[in-house]
C-alpha positions as CSV (number, residue, x, y, z in Angstrom):
1,W,4.5,-5.8,-19.6
2,D,2.8,-6.3,-22.9
3,F,5.6,-5.8,-25.4
4,F,3.2,-6.0,-28.4
5,M,1.2,-3.0,-27.2
6,S,4.2,-1.4,-25.4
7,T,2.2,-0.9,-22.2
8,T,1.5,-2.7,-19.0
9,E,-1.1,-5.5,-18.9
10,A,-4.5,-4.8,-17.5
11,P,-5.1,-7.5,-14.9
12,S,-8.7,-8.5,-14.4
13,F,-10.2,-10.3,-11.4
14,N,-13.6,-12.1,-11.4
15,I,-15.6,-11.7,-8.2
16,T,-18.1,-14.4,-7.3
17,V,-20.1,-14.2,-4.1
18,P,-23.3,-16.0,-3.1
19,G,-26.0,-14.6,-5.4
20,G,-23.7,-12.1,-7.2
21,R,-20.9,-11.7,-9.8
22,G,-18.6,-8.9,-10.7
23,V,-15.3,-7.9,-12.1
24,L,-12.3,-5.7,-10.9
25,K,-9.9,-4.4,-13.6
26,L,-6.7,-2.5,-13.2
27,Q,-5.9,-0.3,-16.2
28,K,-2.2,0.5,-16.9
29,P,-0.9,-0.2,-13.4
30,F,2.7,1.0,-13.1
31,I,5.1,1.6,-10.2
32,K,8.7,2.4,-10.5
33,I,10.9,3.4,-7.6
34,H,14.6,4.5,-7.5
35,S,15.9,4.7,-3.9
36,G,19.1,4.8,-1.9
37,I,19.6,3.8,1.7
38,F,21.9,5.7,4.1
39,L,23.1,5.3,7.6
40,N,25.2,7.8,9.6
41,F,26.5,6.6,12.9
42,T,28.6,8.4,15.5
43,S,29.4,7.6,19.1
44,L,31.4,9.4,21.8
45,F,33.1,7.4,24.6
46,E,34.2,9.7,27.4
47,G,35.5,7.1,29.9
48,L,34.8,3.9,31.7
49,T,32.5,5.4,34.3
50,K,30.3,7.3,31.8
51,V,27.7,5.9,29.4
52,P,28.7,6.4,25.7
53,K,26.7,9.0,23.7
54,V,25.3,7.4,20.5
55,K,23.7,9.1,17.5
56,W,22.6,7.5,14.3
57,T,20.4,8.5,11.4
58,A,19.0,6.0,8.8
59,G,16.8,6.8,5.9
60,L,15.8,6.6,2.2
61,K,16.3,9.1,-0.5
62,G,14.4,8.4,-3.7
63,H,11.7,9.1,-6.2
64,G,9.1,7.1,-7.9
65,K,6.2,7.0,-10.4
66,L,2.8,5.5,-9.6
67,Q,-0.1,5.2,-11.9
68,A,-3.2,3.0,-11.9
69,R,-6.9,3.2,-12.6
70,V,-9.2,0.8,-10.9
71,Q,-12.6,-0.2,-12.3
72,G,-15.0,-2.5,-10.6
73,A,-18.6,-3.7,-11.0
74,L,-20.8,-6.0,-9.0
75,N,-24.4,-7.2,-9.6
76,T,-26.4,-9.5,-7.3
77,T,-29.5,-11.4,-8.1
78,G,-30.6,-12.2,-4.6
79,S,-31.4,-10.0,-1.5
80,A,-29.1,-10.1,1.5
81,D,-29.8,-9.6,5.2
82,V,-29.1,-6.2,6.9
83,N,-27.1,-8.0,9.5
84,P,-23.6,-6.5,9.4
85,F,-22.0,-9.6,10.8
86,H,-23.2,-11.6,7.8
87,E,-20.6,-10.3,5.5
88,F,-19.2,-12.0,2.4
89,H,-15.6,-12.4,1.6
90,L,-13.9,-11.7,-1.7
91,D,-11.3,-14.3,-2.6
92,M,-8.9,-11.6,-3.9
93,I,-9.0,-9.7,-0.6
94,D,-8.8,-12.9,1.4
95,K,-5.5,-13.6,-0.2
96,L,-4.2,-10.2,1.0
97,R,-5.6,-10.7,4.6
98,A,-2.4,-12.4,5.7
99,P,0.8,-10.3,5.4
100,Q,2.5,-10.5,2.0
101,W,6.3,-10.3,2.5
102,F,8.9,-9.2,-0.1
103,E,12.4,-10.6,-0.2
104,K,14.6,-9.9,2.9
105,I,17.1,-7.1,2.4
106,E,20.4,-7.6,4.2
107,F,23.5,-5.4,4.1
108,A,26.2,-4.1,6.4
109,A,26.8,-0.5,7.4
110,A,30.4,-0.4,8.6
111,H,30.6,-3.4,10.8
112,M,26.9,-3.3,11.9
113,P,24.6,-5.8,10.1
114,V,21.2,-4.4,8.9
115,S,18.3,-6.6,7.9
116,F,14.7,-5.9,7.1
117,Q,11.8,-7.5,5.2
118,P,9.1,-5.1,3.9
119,G,5.5,-6.3,3.4
120,F,1.9,-5.2,3.2
121,Q,-1.5,-6.4,4.3
122,F,-5.1,-5.4,3.3
123,K,-8.4,-6.2,5.2
124,A,-11.9,-5.1,4.3
125,K,-15.4,-5.9,5.3
126,M,-18.5,-5.2,3.3
127,Y,-22.2,-6.0,3.4
128,H,-25.4,-4.9,1.7
129,A,-29.2,-5.2,2.1
130,G,-31.4,-5.8,-0.9
131,T,-30.3,-6.4,-4.4
132,F,-27.1,-4.6,-5.3
133,H,-26.0,-3.2,-8.7
134,G,-23.0,-1.0,-8.6
135,A,-19.8,0.2,-10.3
136,M,-16.9,2.3,-9.1
137,V,-13.8,3.9,-10.8
138,F,-10.9,5.7,-9.2
139,G,-7.2,6.2,-10.0
140,I,-4.0,8.1,-9.6
141,D,-1.0,9.2,-11.7
142,T,1.9,10.9,-9.9
143,H,5.6,11.3,-9.6
144,G,6.9,11.7,-6.1
145,M,10.1,12.5,-4.1
146,L,10.3,10.8,-0.8
147,N,12.9,11.2,2.1
148,P,11.9,9.4,5.3
149,T,14.6,9.5,8.1
150,L,14.7,7.8,11.5
151,S,17.2,9.2,14.0
152,F,18.3,8.0,17.4
153,D,20.1,10.1,20.0
154,S,20.9,8.4,23.4
155,L,20.0,11.6,25.1
156,K,16.8,12.4,23.2
157,G,15.5,9.1,21.9
158,L,13.9,8.2,18.5
159,D,12.8,10.8,16.0
160,L,11.0,10.0,12.7
161,N,10.8,12.6,9.9
162,V,9.1,12.1,6.6
163,K,9.5,14.6,3.8
164,G,7.9,14.2,0.4
165,D,6.6,16.0,-2.6
166,L,4.1,14.9,-5.2
167,I,4.8,16.3,-8.6
168,N,2.5,16.4,-11.6
169,T,-0.3,14.6,-9.7
170,T,-3.6,13.7,-11.2
171,I,-6.1,12.0,-8.9
172,I,-9.3,10.5,-10.4
173,P,-11.7,10.7,-7.4
174,P,-13.9,7.8,-6.8
175,F,-17.0,7.8,-9.1
176,W,-19.6,5.3,-8.2
177,M,-23.2,4.3,-9.0
178,I,-24.8,2.1,-6.4
179,F,-28.4,0.9,-6.4
180,T,-29.4,-0.9,-3.2
181,K,-31.4,-0.4,0.0
182,R,-28.3,-0.2,2.3
183,F,-24.6,-0.5,1.7
184,E,-21.7,-0.2,4.2
185,M,-18.0,-0.9,3.7
C-alpha cells in the first residue's frame, strides 16, 4: 500500500529472454476477502449391529473485492525457431511453477480437528517464430458473494455445491497487438 498516494503499489516485473526484453505491470492490484467457515455434523447410532448414519456439511460464506489491470510488452531483436519444443521460460512464471502455499489453517469443530493449507500454482508455455513485438492489456474489477459447500451423507456420498454472484463487475477484455510470423501460447 502506498500511503502517500493512498493507493496500492503498481508492481513491475522486467522480462529478459534470449534476444528479447519486456515488462509486465500490475496497475492498482487489490483483493480483499471476508469469509466465515462453518461445519454442521450429525450422526445417528441405531445399535451395535447397524452402521451409524453420518451427515456433515462444511463450507464458506463470504464476499470479496477483486481489481487489477495487467499490462505487458515484449520485443525481440532476433528470430526464433518454429519448433514448439524450443520454448523460453520467464523467471516470474518459473517461480510460480511449484505450488505456492499459504499458512496452514487449523481449528477444531466440536471435538473434531480440522486442518487445511491453501495454495496455488501457475504453468505456461510460449514460443514464437520470427521477430516478436507485442503488447497486451486486460483487467477486472468486481465484488462477489461466494458460498461453496461440501456435504457428506453416508448413504449418498459427497456433494459439492458452489453458489456465487458477481456484483458491479467490469471486465476489460484482452487487447493485444502482436507482430510476428507465428505465435502460440
